[in-house]
DSSP file (Angstrom, degrees, kcal/mol; ACC not computed):
  #  RESIDUE AA STRUCTURE BP1 BP2  ACC     N-H-->O    O-->H-N    N-H-->O    O-->H-N    TCO  KAPPA ALPHA  PHI   PSI    X-CA   Y-CA   Z-CA
    1    1 A M              0   0    0      0, 0.0     2,-0.1     0, 0.0     0, 0.0   0.000 360.0 360.0 360.0 128.2  273.3  204.1 -139.6
    2    2 A L        -     0   0    0      1,-0.1     3,-0.1     3,-0.0     0, 0.0  -0.421 360.0-110.9 -69.1 143.2  271.1  204.5 -136.5
    3    3 A A        -     0   0    0     -2,-0.1    -1,-0.1     1,-0.1   151,-0.1  -0.504  41.0-102.9 -67.9 140.5  269.3  207.8 -136.0
    4    4 A P        -     0   0    0      0, 0.0     2,-0.6     0, 0.0    -1,-0.1  -0.324  33.1-113.0 -64.2 146.4  270.7  209.7 -133.1
    5    5 A K        -     0   0    0     51,-0.2    53,-2.4    -3,-0.1    54,-2.2  -0.717  35.6-166.3 -86.3 124.1  268.6  209.7 -129.9
    6    6 A I  E     -ab  38  59A   0     31,-2.0    33,-3.1    -2,-0.6     2,-0.4  -0.924   5.7-169.6-113.2 131.1  267.3  213.1 -129.3
    7    7 A M  E     -ab  39  60A   0     52,-2.5    54,-2.8    -2,-0.5     2,-0.5  -0.968   6.8-162.8-121.9 134.9  265.8  214.2 -125.9
    8    8 A I  E     -ab  40  61A   0     31,-3.2    33,-2.7    -2,-0.4     2,-0.5  -0.972  13.6-167.0-115.8 118.1  263.9  217.4 -125.3
    9    9 A M  E     -ab  41  62A   0     52,-2.5    54,-2.5    -2,-0.5     2,-0.5  -0.917  10.0-154.8-115.1 125.4  263.6  218.3 -121.7
   10   10 A G  E     -ab  42  63A   0     31,-2.2    33,-2.6    -2,-0.5    34,-1.1  -0.853  18.2-167.4 -95.0 129.3  261.3  220.9 -120.2
   11   11 A I  E     +a   44   0A   0     52,-2.7    11,-0.9    -2,-0.5    12,-0.5  -0.860  29.8  72.7-119.3 150.1  262.4  222.3 -116.9
   12   12 A G  S    S-     0   0    0     32,-3.5     2,-0.7    -2,-0.3     8,-0.3  -0.618  73.5 -76.6 135.9 168.6  260.7  224.5 -114.3
   13   13 A N    >   -     0   0    0      6,-0.2     3,-1.9    -2,-0.2     7,-0.3  -0.894  29.4-160.5-105.5 112.1  258.2  224.7 -111.6
   14   14 A V  T 3  S+     0   0    0     -2,-0.7     3,-0.4     1,-0.3     6,-0.2   0.635  87.5  67.8 -68.2 -13.7  254.7  224.9 -113.1
   15   15 A L  T 3  S+     0   0    0      1,-0.2   113,-2.6   112,-0.1    -1,-0.3   0.584  92.3  63.4 -79.1 -10.6  253.3  226.3 -109.8
   16   16 A L  B X  S-e  128   0B   0     -3,-1.9     3,-2.3     1,-0.3    -1,-0.2  -0.375  99.1-129.3-111.7  51.3  255.3  229.5 -110.4
   17   17 A S  G >  S+     0   0    0    111,-3.7     3,-2.0    -3,-0.4    -1,-0.3  -0.106  91.2  16.5  35.0-108.8  253.6  230.8 -113.6
   18   18 A D  G >  S+     0   0    0    106,-1.3     3,-1.9     1,-0.3    -1,-0.3   0.716 113.7  74.8 -67.7 -18.3  256.4  231.6 -116.2
   19   19 A E  G <  S+     0   0    0     -3,-2.3    46,-0.4   105,-0.4     3,-0.4   0.796  94.3  54.7 -62.7 -24.6  259.0  229.6 -114.3
   20   20 A G  G <> S+     0   0    0     -3,-2.0     4,-2.5    -7,-0.3     3,-0.3   0.236  72.0 114.2 -90.6  15.1  257.3  226.5 -115.6
   21   21 A C  H <> S+     0   0    0     -3,-1.9     4,-2.3     1,-0.2    -1,-0.2   0.828  72.0  55.9 -60.7 -36.5  257.5  227.5 -119.2
   22   22 A G  H  > S+     0   0    0    -11,-0.9     4,-0.8    -3,-0.4    -1,-0.2   0.923 112.5  41.1 -63.6 -44.8  259.9  224.7 -120.1
   23   23 A V  H >> S+     0   0    0    -12,-0.5     3,-0.7    -3,-0.3     4,-0.6   0.898 114.5  52.0 -67.2 -41.5  257.4  222.0 -118.8
   24   24 A Q  H >X S+     0   0    0     -4,-2.5     3,-1.0     1,-0.2     4,-0.6   0.849 102.6  60.1 -64.7 -33.8  254.4  223.8 -120.3
   25   25 A F  H >X S+     0   0    0     -4,-2.3     4,-1.7     1,-0.2     3,-0.6   0.785  90.3  70.2 -66.9 -25.1  256.2  224.0 -123.7
   26   26 A L  H <X S+     0   0    0     -4,-0.8     4,-2.3    -3,-0.7    -1,-0.2   0.848  90.2  61.9 -60.7 -29.6  256.3  220.1 -123.8
   27   27 A K  H <X S+     0   0    0     -3,-1.0     4,-1.0    -4,-0.6    -1,-0.2   0.892 102.4  50.0 -62.9 -38.2  252.6  220.2 -124.3
   28   28 A E  H <X S+     0   0    0     -4,-0.6     4,-0.7    -3,-0.6     3,-0.4   0.913 111.8  48.5 -65.0 -41.0  253.1  222.0 -127.6
   29   29 A L  H >< S+     0   0    0     -4,-1.7     3,-0.6     1,-0.2     5,-0.2   0.838 102.5  61.0 -69.2 -31.6  255.6  219.4 -128.6
   30   30 A E  H 3< S+     0   0    0     -4,-2.3    -1,-0.2     1,-0.2    -2,-0.2   0.833 106.4  48.3 -62.5 -30.0  253.3  216.5 -127.7
   31   31 A E  H 3< S+     0   0    0     -4,-1.0    -1,-0.2    -3,-0.4    -2,-0.2   0.633  97.0  88.1 -83.3 -17.5  250.9  217.9 -130.3
   32   32 A A  S << S-     0   0    0     -4,-0.7     2,-1.5    -3,-0.6    -3,-0.0  -0.468  90.1-111.1 -80.5 152.8  253.6  218.2 -133.0
   33   33 A Q        +     0   0    0     -2,-0.1    -3,-0.1     0, 0.0    -1,-0.1  -0.663  48.9 177.2 -86.4  89.7  254.4  215.3 -135.2
   34   34 A L        -     0   0    0     -2,-1.5   113,-0.0    -5,-0.2     4,-0.0  -0.611  34.1 -98.4 -93.0 152.3  257.9  214.4 -134.0
   35   35 A P    >   -     0   0    0      0, 0.0     3,-1.9     0, 0.0    -1,-0.1  -0.274  35.6-111.7 -64.4 156.1  260.0  211.5 -135.2
   36   36 A E  T 3  S+     0   0    0      1,-0.3    -2,-0.0     3,-0.0     0, 0.0   0.779 113.5  63.4 -59.9 -28.8  260.0  208.4 -133.0
   37   37 A D  T 3  S+     0   0    0      2,-0.1   -31,-2.0   -32,-0.0     2,-0.6   0.420  83.7  94.5 -81.7   4.5  263.6  208.8 -131.9
   38   38 A V  E <   -a    6   0A   0     -3,-1.9     2,-0.4   -33,-0.2   -31,-0.2  -0.864  59.9-164.8 -99.1 122.3  262.7  212.1 -130.1
   39   39 A E  E     -a    7   0A   0    -33,-3.1   -31,-3.2    -2,-0.6     2,-0.5  -0.878   7.8-149.2-107.7 135.6  261.9  211.7 -126.5
   40   40 A L  E     -a    8   0A   0     -2,-0.4     2,-0.4   -33,-0.2   -31,-0.2  -0.890  17.3-174.7-102.6 131.4  260.2  214.3 -124.4
   41   41 A L  E     -a    9   0A   0    -33,-2.7   -31,-2.2    -2,-0.5     2,-0.9  -0.985  23.0-142.1-131.1 127.7  261.0  214.5 -120.7
   42   42 A E  E     +a   10   0A   0     -2,-0.4   -31,-0.2   -33,-0.2   -33,-0.1  -0.788  20.6 176.9 -86.4 107.6  259.6  216.6 -118.0
   43   43 A G  E >   +     0   0A   0    -33,-2.6     3,-2.4    -2,-0.9   -32,-0.2   0.711  12.6 176.7 -83.2 -20.6  262.5  217.6 -115.9
   44   44 A G  E 3   -a   11   0A   0    -34,-1.1   -32,-3.5     1,-0.3    -1,-0.2  -0.286  68.9 -41.2  52.4-125.2  260.4  219.8 -113.6
   45   45 A T  T 3  S+     0   0    0    -34,-0.2    52,-0.3    53,-0.0    -1,-0.3   0.043  94.8 143.7-118.6  24.1  262.7  221.1 -110.8
   46   46 A A    <   -     0   0    0     -3,-2.4   -34,-0.1   -34,-0.1    49,-0.1  -0.246  31.1-162.9 -62.8 152.2  264.6  217.8 -110.4
   47   47 A G    >   -     0   0    0     54,-0.0     3,-2.3    55,-0.0     4,-0.2   0.327  60.5 -10.7-108.9-123.5  268.3  218.1 -109.6
   48   48 A L  G >  S+     0   0    0      1,-0.3     3,-1.8     2,-0.2     4,-0.4   0.632 115.7  79.0 -60.2 -17.7  271.0  215.6 -109.9
   49   49 A E  G 3  S+     0   0    0      1,-0.3     3,-0.4     2,-0.2     4,-0.4   0.698  81.8  70.2 -66.3 -16.0  268.6  212.7 -110.4
   50   50 A L  G X> S+     0   0    0     -3,-2.3     4,-1.5     1,-0.2     3,-0.8   0.703  76.8  81.9 -71.8 -18.5  268.4  213.9 -114.0
   51   51 A V  H <> S+     0   0    0     -3,-1.8     4,-0.7     1,-0.3     3,-0.5   0.917  93.1  44.7 -53.9 -49.4  271.9  212.7 -114.7
   52   52 A H  H 34 S+     0   0    0     -3,-0.4    -1,-0.3    -4,-0.4     4,-0.2   0.712 109.7  57.7 -71.7 -18.2  270.9  209.1 -115.2
   53   53 A L  H <4 S+     0   0    0     -3,-0.8     3,-0.3    -4,-0.4    -1,-0.2   0.768 109.3  42.2 -80.1 -27.4  267.9  210.2 -117.4
   54   54 A I  H >< S+     0   0    0     -4,-1.5     3,-1.2    -3,-0.5    -2,-0.2   0.518  88.9  89.6 -97.4  -4.9  270.1  212.1 -120.0
   55   55 A K  T 3< S+     0   0    0     -4,-0.7    -1,-0.2     1,-0.2    -2,-0.1   0.754  85.6  52.5 -67.4 -22.4  272.9  209.6 -120.3
   56   56 A E  T 3  S+     0   0    0     -3,-0.3    -1,-0.2    -4,-0.2     2,-0.2   0.609  90.8  95.8 -87.1 -11.9  271.3  207.6 -123.1
   57   57 A A    <   -     0   0    0     -3,-1.2   -51,-0.2    54,-0.2     3,-0.1  -0.531  53.9-163.8 -82.6 145.8  270.7  210.7 -125.3
   58   58 A D  S    S+     0   0    0    -53,-2.4    56,-2.4     1,-0.3     2,-0.4   0.797  85.3  26.5 -87.1 -37.7  273.0  211.7 -128.1
   59   59 A F  E     -bc   6 114A   0    -54,-2.2   -52,-2.5    54,-0.2     2,-0.4  -0.985  69.3-165.6-128.3 137.8  271.5  215.2 -128.3
   60   60 A L  E     -bc   7 115A   0     54,-3.3    56,-2.4    -2,-0.4     2,-0.5  -0.988   3.3-169.9-126.8 125.9  269.7  217.1 -125.5
   61   61 A I  E     -bc   8 116A   0    -54,-2.8   -52,-2.5    -2,-0.4     2,-0.4  -0.969  13.7-161.5-114.9 117.0  267.6  220.3 -126.1
   62   62 A L  E     -bc   9 117A   0     54,-2.8    56,-3.2    -2,-0.5     2,-0.5  -0.802   8.3-164.2-100.2 138.5  266.6  222.0 -122.8
   63   63 A I  E     +bc  10 118A   0    -54,-2.5   -52,-2.7    -2,-0.4     2,-0.3  -0.988  29.2 143.5-120.0 123.1  263.8  224.5 -122.5
   64   64 A D  E     - c   0 119A   0     54,-2.1    56,-2.1    -2,-0.5     2,-0.4  -0.965  52.6 -97.7-152.1 162.0  263.9  226.6 -119.3
   65   65 A A  E     - c   0 120A   0    -46,-0.4     2,-0.4    -2,-0.3    29,-0.2  -0.692  42.5-169.3 -78.8 137.0  263.1  230.1 -117.9
   66   66 A V        -     0   0    0     54,-2.5     2,-1.0    -2,-0.4    26,-0.2  -0.984  22.6-134.7-130.3 146.5  266.3  232.2 -117.7
   67   67 A N  B     +F   91   0C   0     24,-2.8    24,-3.0    -2,-0.4    54,-0.1  -0.818  40.5 151.6-100.6  97.5  266.9  235.5 -116.0
   68   68 A A        -     0   0    0     -2,-1.0    -1,-0.1    22,-0.2    22,-0.1   0.156  63.8-114.1-111.1  18.5  268.8  237.5 -118.5
   69   69 A Q  S    S+     0   0    0     20,-0.2     2,-0.2     1,-0.2    -2,-0.1   0.916  78.3 126.6  52.7  44.7  267.4  240.9 -117.2
   70   70 A S        -     0   0    0      1,-0.1    -1,-0.2    52,-0.1     3,-0.1  -0.548  69.0 -63.1-121.9-176.6  265.6  241.2 -120.6
   71   71 A D    >   -     0   0    0     -2,-0.2     3,-2.4     1,-0.1    50,-0.3  -0.482  65.8 -92.0 -72.3 141.5  262.1  241.9 -121.8
   72   72 A P  T 3  S+     0   0    0      0, 0.0    -1,-0.1     0, 0.0    51,-0.1  -0.241 114.3  25.3 -54.6 137.5  259.5  239.2 -120.9
   73   73 A G  T 3  S+     0   0    0     48,-3.2    -2,-0.1     1,-0.3    50,-0.0   0.331  83.3 148.4  89.1  -7.9  259.3  236.6 -123.6
   74   74 A A    <   -     0   0    0     -3,-2.4    47,-2.4    47,-0.2     2,-0.4  -0.365  38.8-140.4 -62.6 139.1  262.8  237.2 -124.9
   75   75 A L  E     -D  120   0A   0     45,-0.2     2,-0.4    -3,-0.1    45,-0.2  -0.851  17.9-172.2-108.0 138.3  264.3  234.0 -126.3
   76   76 A F  E     -D  119   0A   0     43,-2.8    43,-2.7    -2,-0.4     2,-0.4  -0.964   7.4-164.8-127.8 144.1  267.9  232.9 -125.9
   77   77 A R  E     +D  118   0A   0     -2,-0.4     2,-0.3    41,-0.2    41,-0.2  -0.993  27.0 140.0-130.0 123.2  269.8  230.0 -127.5
   78   78 A F  E     -D  117   0A   0     39,-2.4    39,-3.2    -2,-0.4    -2,-0.0  -0.987  43.3-119.5-156.5 163.3  273.1  228.9 -126.1
   79   79 A Q    >   -     0   0    0     -2,-0.3     3,-2.6    37,-0.2     4,-0.4  -0.801  36.2-111.6-103.6 152.0  275.3  225.9 -125.3
   80   80 A P  G >  S+     0   0    0      0, 0.0     3,-1.6     0, 0.0     4,-0.2   0.835 115.6  58.6 -54.8 -33.9  276.5  225.2 -121.8
   81   81 A E  G 3  S+     0   0    0      1,-0.3     3,-0.5     2,-0.1     4,-0.1   0.636  96.4  64.4 -70.1 -11.6  280.1  226.0 -122.7
   82   82 A E  G X  S+     0   0    0     -3,-2.6     3,-1.6     1,-0.2    -1,-0.3   0.526  77.0  90.4 -85.8  -6.1  279.0  229.5 -123.7
   83   83 A L  G X  S+     0   0    0     -3,-1.6     3,-1.4    -4,-0.4    -1,-0.2   0.764  71.6  68.5 -65.6 -26.5  277.9  230.3 -120.1
   84   84 A S  G 3  S+     0   0    0     -3,-0.5    -1,-0.3     1,-0.3    -2,-0.1   0.724  96.5  55.7 -67.5 -16.8  281.3  231.6 -119.1
   85   85 A V  G <  S+     0   0    0     -3,-1.6    -1,-0.3    -4,-0.1    -2,-0.2   0.499  87.3  95.7 -92.5  -3.9  280.8  234.6 -121.4
   86   86 A F  S <  S-     0   0    0     -3,-1.4    -3,-0.0    -4,-0.2     0, 0.0  -0.596  84.2-103.8 -84.9 148.9  277.5  235.7 -119.9
   87   87 A P    >   -     0   0    0      0, 0.0     3,-2.3     0, 0.0    -1,-0.1  -0.316  34.2-107.1 -67.9 157.6  277.5  238.4 -117.3
   88   88 A P  T 3  S+     0   0    0      0, 0.0    -2,-0.1     0, 0.0    -4,-0.0   0.723 116.7  62.6 -58.3 -24.2  277.0  237.4 -113.7
   89   89 A E  T 3  S+     0   0    0    -21,-0.1     2,-0.9     2,-0.1   -20,-0.2   0.574  79.0  99.2 -78.2  -7.7  273.4  238.7 -113.5
   90   90 A F    <   -     0   0    0     -3,-2.3     2,-0.6   -22,-0.1   -22,-0.2  -0.710  61.6-165.1 -80.8 107.9  272.4  236.2 -116.2
   91   91 A Q  B     -F   67   0C   0    -24,-3.0   -24,-2.8    -2,-0.9   -22,-0.1  -0.844  11.3-166.2-103.5 118.2  270.9  233.4 -114.2
   92   92 A V  S    S+     0   0    0     -2,-0.6     2,-0.3   -26,-0.2    -1,-0.2   0.880  71.9  17.1 -73.8 -36.6  270.4  230.2 -116.3
   93   93 A S        -     0   0    0      2,-0.1    -1,-0.2   -27,-0.1     5,-0.1  -0.972  52.0-152.0-138.9 151.1  268.1  228.5 -113.9
   94   94 A F  S    S+     0   0    0     -2,-0.3     2,-0.2   -29,-0.2   -28,-0.1   0.289  70.6 100.6 -98.8   8.6  266.0  229.4 -111.0
   95   95 A H  S    S-     0   0    0      1,-0.1     3,-0.2   -49,-0.1    -2,-0.1  -0.609  80.7-116.9-100.4 155.7  266.3  226.0 -109.4
   96   96 A Q  S    S+     0   0    0      1,-0.3     2,-0.8    -2,-0.2    -1,-0.1   0.949 111.1  32.2 -56.6 -55.4  268.5  225.0 -106.5
   97   97 A V  S    S-     0   0    0    -52,-0.3    -1,-0.3     3,-0.0    -3,-0.1  -0.889  96.0-147.2-102.4 105.5  270.6  222.5 -108.4
   98   98 A G     >  -     0   0    0     -2,-0.8     4,-1.6    -3,-0.2     3,-0.4  -0.168  23.0-109.8 -71.7 164.3  270.7  224.0 -111.9
   99   99 A I  H  > S+     0   0    0      1,-0.2     4,-2.7     2,-0.2     5,-0.2   0.774 116.3  64.5 -66.5 -24.7  270.8  222.0 -115.1
  100  100 A I  H  > S+     0   0    0      2,-0.2     4,-2.2     1,-0.2    -1,-0.2   0.929 102.3  48.9 -63.4 -43.9  274.4  223.2 -115.6
  101  101 A E  H  > S+     0   0    0     -3,-0.4     4,-2.2     2,-0.2    -2,-0.2   0.902 110.1  51.6 -60.5 -43.4  275.4  221.3 -112.6
  102  102 A V  H  X S+     0   0    0     -4,-1.6     4,-2.6     1,-0.2    -2,-0.2   0.930 111.3  47.3 -56.7 -49.9  273.6  218.2 -113.9
  103  103 A L  H  X S+     0   0    0     -4,-2.7     4,-2.2     1,-0.2    -1,-0.2   0.849 109.7  53.3 -66.4 -33.1  275.4  218.5 -117.2
  104  104 A S  H  X S+     0   0    0     -4,-2.2     4,-2.3     2,-0.2    -1,-0.2   0.911 110.1  47.2 -64.9 -40.8  278.7  218.9 -115.4
  105  105 A V  H  X S+     0   0    0     -4,-2.2     4,-1.9     2,-0.2    -2,-0.2   0.926 111.9  51.1 -65.3 -42.1  278.2  215.8 -113.4
  106  106 A A  H  <>S+     0   0    0     -4,-2.6     5,-3.2     1,-0.2     6,-0.4   0.908 109.4  50.4 -58.8 -42.6  277.1  213.9 -116.5
  107  107 A K  H ><5S+     0   0    0     -4,-2.2     3,-1.0     4,-0.2    -1,-0.2   0.896 108.0  52.9 -65.9 -41.1  280.3  215.1 -118.3
  108  108 A L  H 3<5S+     0   0    0     -4,-2.3    -1,-0.2     1,-0.2    -2,-0.2   0.849 110.8  47.5 -59.1 -34.2  282.4  213.9 -115.4
  109  109 A L  T 3<5S-     0   0    0     -4,-1.9    -1,-0.2    -5,-0.1    -2,-0.2   0.478 118.1-113.9 -85.0  -3.2  280.8  210.5 -115.7
  110  110 A G  T < 5S+     0   0    0     -3,-1.0    -3,-0.2    -4,-0.4    -2,-0.1   0.722  90.4 105.4  78.8  19.9  281.3  210.4 -119.4
  111  111 A N      < +     0   0    0     -5,-3.2    -4,-0.2    -6,-0.2   -54,-0.2   0.039  37.1 129.2-122.5  25.5  277.6  210.6 -120.1
  112  112 A A        -     0   0    0     -6,-0.4   -57,-0.1    -5,-0.2     2,-0.1  -0.745  44.4-149.1 -89.3 121.3  276.9  214.1 -121.3
  113  113 A P        -     0   0    0      0, 0.0     2,-0.3     0, 0.0   -54,-0.2  -0.358  38.8 -82.0 -74.9 162.6  275.0  214.4 -124.6
  114  114 A Q  E     -c   59   0A   0    -56,-2.4   -54,-3.3    -2,-0.1     2,-0.4  -0.543  62.8-155.0 -61.4 126.7  275.5  217.3 -127.0
  115  115 A T  E     +c   60   0A   0     -2,-0.3     2,-0.4   -56,-0.2   -54,-0.2  -0.893  26.4 179.7-125.3 140.8  273.4  220.0 -125.4
  116  116 A L  E     -c   61   0A   0    -56,-2.4   -54,-2.8    -2,-0.4     2,-0.5  -0.993  15.6-152.8-131.4 139.4  271.6  223.1 -126.5
  117  117 A I  E     -cD  62  78A   0    -39,-3.2   -39,-2.4    -2,-0.4     2,-0.6  -0.957   6.9-166.3-119.5 128.1  269.5  225.3 -124.2
  118  118 A Y  E     -cD  63  77A   0    -56,-3.2   -54,-2.1    -2,-0.5     2,-0.4  -0.965  18.2-170.8-104.0 120.2  266.6  227.5 -125.2
  119  119 A G  E     -cD  64  76A   0    -43,-2.7   -43,-2.8    -2,-0.6     2,-0.4  -0.906  11.4-157.6-118.2 146.6  265.8  230.0 -122.5
  120  120 A I  E     -cD  65  75A   0    -56,-2.1   -54,-2.5    -2,-0.4   -45,-0.2  -0.961  21.6-126.0-120.9 133.5  262.8  232.3 -122.1
  121  121 A Q        -     0   0    0    -47,-2.4   -48,-3.2    -2,-0.4   -47,-0.2  -0.678  32.7-136.8 -76.4 122.4  262.9  235.4 -120.0
  122  122 A P        -     0   0    0      0, 0.0     3,-0.1     0, 0.0   -52,-0.1  -0.379  17.3-162.0 -77.5 156.7  259.9  235.2 -117.6
  123  123 A K  S    S+     0   0    0      1,-0.3     2,-0.4   -51,-0.1  -106,-0.0   0.777  78.3  27.2 -96.0 -45.7  257.5  238.0 -116.8
  124  124 A S        +     0   0    0      1,-0.1  -106,-1.3     2,-0.1  -105,-0.4  -0.952  41.2 176.3-126.6 138.8  256.1  236.5 -113.6
  125  125 A L        +     0   0    0     -2,-0.4  -108,-0.1  -107,-0.2     3,-0.1  -0.054  49.0 128.6-119.9  26.5  257.3  234.1 -111.0
  126  126 A E  S    S-     0   0    0      1,-0.1  -107,-0.2  -110,-0.1    -2,-0.1  -0.364  73.9 -80.3 -77.5 160.4  254.2  234.5 -108.9
  127  127 A W  S    S+     0   0    0   -111,-0.2  -111,-0.2    -2,-0.1     2,-0.2  -0.390  86.8  90.7 -56.6 136.2  252.1  231.5 -107.6
  128  128 A G  B    S-e   16   0B   0   -113,-2.6  -111,-3.7    -3,-0.1     0, 0.0  -0.530  70.3-122.1 142.8 152.2  249.9  230.3 -110.4
  129  129 A M  S    S+     0   0    0     -2,-0.2     2,-0.4  -113,-0.2  -113,-0.1   0.433  78.2  98.7 -98.6  -1.1  249.8  227.8 -113.3
  130  130 A E        -     0   0    0   -115,-0.1     2,-0.2     1,-0.0  -112,-0.2  -0.699  67.3-133.9 -91.3 138.0  249.1  230.3 -116.1
  131  131 A L        -     0   0    0     -2,-0.4  -114,-0.1  -114,-0.1    -2,-0.1  -0.585  29.1-103.5 -82.1 150.9  251.9  231.5 -118.3
  132  132 A S     >  -     0   0    0     -2,-0.2     4,-2.7    -8,-0.2     5,-0.2  -0.344  29.4-113.6 -66.2 154.3  252.0  235.3 -119.1
  133  133 A A  H  > S+     0   0    0      1,-0.2     4,-2.1     2,-0.2     5,-0.1   0.875 116.3  57.3 -59.8 -35.7  250.9  236.4 -122.5
  134  134 A E  H  > S+     0   0    0      2,-0.2     4,-0.6     1,-0.2    -1,-0.2   0.930 111.3  40.2 -64.7 -44.2  254.5  237.4 -123.4
  135  135 A V  H >> S+     0   0    0      1,-0.2     3,-1.1     2,-0.2     4,-0.5   0.922 114.6  51.1 -71.2 -43.4  255.9  233.9 -122.7
  136  136 A R  H >< S+     0   0    0     -4,-2.7     3,-1.1     1,-0.2    -1,-0.2   0.846 103.5  62.3 -59.9 -33.0  253.0  232.1 -124.3
  137  137 A A  H 3< S+     0   0    0     -4,-2.1     4,-0.4     1,-0.2    -1,-0.2   0.729  98.0  55.4 -66.1 -22.7  253.5  234.3 -127.4
  138  138 A V  H <X S+     0   0    0     -3,-1.1     4,-2.6    -4,-0.6    -1,-0.2   0.637  84.2  87.8 -86.4 -13.4  257.0  233.0 -128.0
  139  139 A F  H <X S+     0   0    0     -3,-1.1     4,-3.1    -4,-0.5     5,-0.2   0.902  83.6  52.8 -57.2 -46.6  255.9  229.3 -128.1
  140  140 A P  H  > S+     0   0    0      0, 0.0     4,-1.8     0, 0.0    -1,-0.2   0.924 113.9  43.7 -57.6 -40.7  255.1  229.2 -131.9
  141  141 A R  H  > S+     0   0    0     -4,-0.4     4,-2.2     2,-0.2    -2,-0.2   0.926 113.7  50.6 -67.7 -42.8  258.5  230.5 -132.8
  142  142 A L  H  X S+     0   0    0     -4,-2.6     4,-2.8     1,-0.2     5,-0.3   0.884 107.6  53.8 -65.0 -38.2  260.2  228.2 -130.3
  143  143 A L  H  X S+     0   0    0     -4,-3.1     4,-2.3    -5,-0.2     5,-0.2   0.912 109.5  48.3 -62.0 -41.0  258.3  225.2 -131.8
  144  144 A R  H  X S+     0   0    0     -4,-1.8     4,-1.8    -5,-0.2    -2,-0.2   0.910 113.8  47.2 -65.6 -39.2  259.6  226.1 -135.2
  145  145 A L  H  X S+     0   0    0     -4,-2.2     4,-2.2     2,-0.2    -2,-0.2   0.927 112.6  47.3 -66.9 -44.6  263.2  226.5 -133.9
  146  146 A V  H  X S+     0   0    0     -4,-2.8     4,-2.4     2,-0.2    -2,-0.2   0.924 112.6  48.6 -65.5 -44.2  263.1  223.2 -131.9
  147  147 A T  H  X S+     0   0    0     -4,-2.3     4,-2.2    -5,-0.3    -1,-0.2   0.869 109.9  54.4 -64.9 -32.7  261.7  221.2 -134.9
  148  148 A G  H  X S+     0   0    0     -4,-1.8     4,-2.3    -5,-0.2    -2,-0.2   0.902 106.7  51.1 -64.9 -39.4  264.4  222.9 -137.0
  149  149 A E  H  X S+     0   0    0     -4,-2.2     4,-2.6     2,-0.2    -2,-0.2   0.918 109.0  50.6 -59.3 -45.2  267.0  221.6 -134.5
  150  150 A I  H  X S+     0   0    0     -4,-2.4     4,-2.5     1,-0.2    -2,-0.2   0.932 110.6  48.7 -59.1 -47.3  265.6  218.1 -134.8
  151  151 A A  H  X S+     0   0    0     -4,-2.2     4,-2.3     1,-0.2     5,-0.2   0.893 111.8  50.0 -59.6 -41.3  265.8  218.3 -138.6
  152  152 A S  H  X>S+     0   0    0     -4,-2.3     4,-3.5     2,-0.2     6,-0.8   0.904 111.1  48.5 -65.6 -40.6  269.4  219.5 -138.5
  153  153 A I  H  X5S+     0   0    0     -4,-2.6     4,-1.5     4,-0.2    -2,-0.2   0.927 115.2  44.3 -65.0 -44.7  270.4  216.8 -136.1
  154  154 A R  H  <5S+     0   0    0     -4,-2.5    -1,-0.2    -5,-0.2    -2,-0.2   0.843 123.5  36.6 -67.4 -34.5  268.8  214.1 -138.2
  155  155 A R  H  <5S+     0   0    0     -4,-2.3    -2,-0.2    -5,-0.2    -3,-0.2   0.926 136.3  14.0 -81.8 -50.8  270.1  215.6 -141.5
  156  156 A D  H  <5S-     0   0    0     -4,-3.5    -3,-0.2     2,-0.3    -2,-0.2   0.489  93.0-118.3-111.9  -7.8  273.6  216.8 -140.5
  157  157 A G  S  <<S+     0   0    0     -4,-1.5     2,-0.3    -5,-0.7    -4,-0.2   0.786  85.5  78.2  73.6  27.6  274.3  215.2 -137.1
  158  158 A R  S    S-     0   0    0     -6,-0.8    -2,-0.3    -9,-0.1    -1,-0.3  -0.976  85.1 -93.6-157.4 164.4  274.6  218.6 -135.4
  159  159 A F        -     0   0    0     -2,-0.3   -10,-0.1     1,-0.2    -9,-0.0  -0.327  58.2 -85.3 -71.4 163.4  272.6  221.5 -134.0
  160  160 A C        -     0   0    0      1,-0.1    -1,-0.2    -2,-0.1     3,-0.1  -0.271  38.8-117.4 -61.1 158.4  271.8  224.4 -136.3
  161  161 A R  S    S-     0   0    0      1,-0.2     2,-0.3     4,-0.1    -1,-0.1   0.846  84.5 -20.7 -74.1 -30.9  274.5  227.1 -136.4
  162  162 A E  S >  S-     0   0    0    -84,-0.0     3,-2.3     0, 0.0    -1,-0.2  -0.941  94.4 -51.6-161.8 179.2  272.3  229.7 -134.9
  163  163 A I  T 3  S+     0   0    0      1,-0.3   -18,-0.0    -2,-0.3   -86,-0.0  -0.432 127.5  15.6 -66.4 131.3  268.7  230.8 -134.5
  164  164 A G  T 3         0   0    0     -2,-0.2    -1,-0.3     1,-0.0   -19,-0.0   0.411 360.0 360.0  89.0  -1.3  266.9  230.5 -137.8
  165  165 A D    <         0   0    0     -3,-2.3    -4,-0.1   -20,-0.0    -2,-0.1   0.495 360.0 360.0 -67.1 360.0  269.8  228.4 -139.4
């Protein structure tokens, strides 16, 4: 049996401090010893052009800044279908064409991988390439969680049931 193809995509604008946390987190993953079937992709602020990049993946883990009106550095884990239960002020993406729209188009085309989103509440969206201390501080925990998701996919063919599973 072939190992499932796992893609981890970091999203965000690295020029707007914490908004680029998803892309910045990929650097942490590059230093981790990940299995060969795990692909890292910098999604940046790309929109619908991401549809063709995710179609080959069986599992997609997205890392992005989310506006959940929470404390800076707060970490959230959800699947796209869970978004209908979030309050309207919960903003999944700060980008013009959000990743949810990309996933919707991929699903319409029959190319949507099983998807999990890890979102980080930013502190600052000011110009600058440095992450706030609060966002940077969540990276070690996020690294453990993402590598746990990879292990769960490879072992059980599914994402973990919840954070820390």
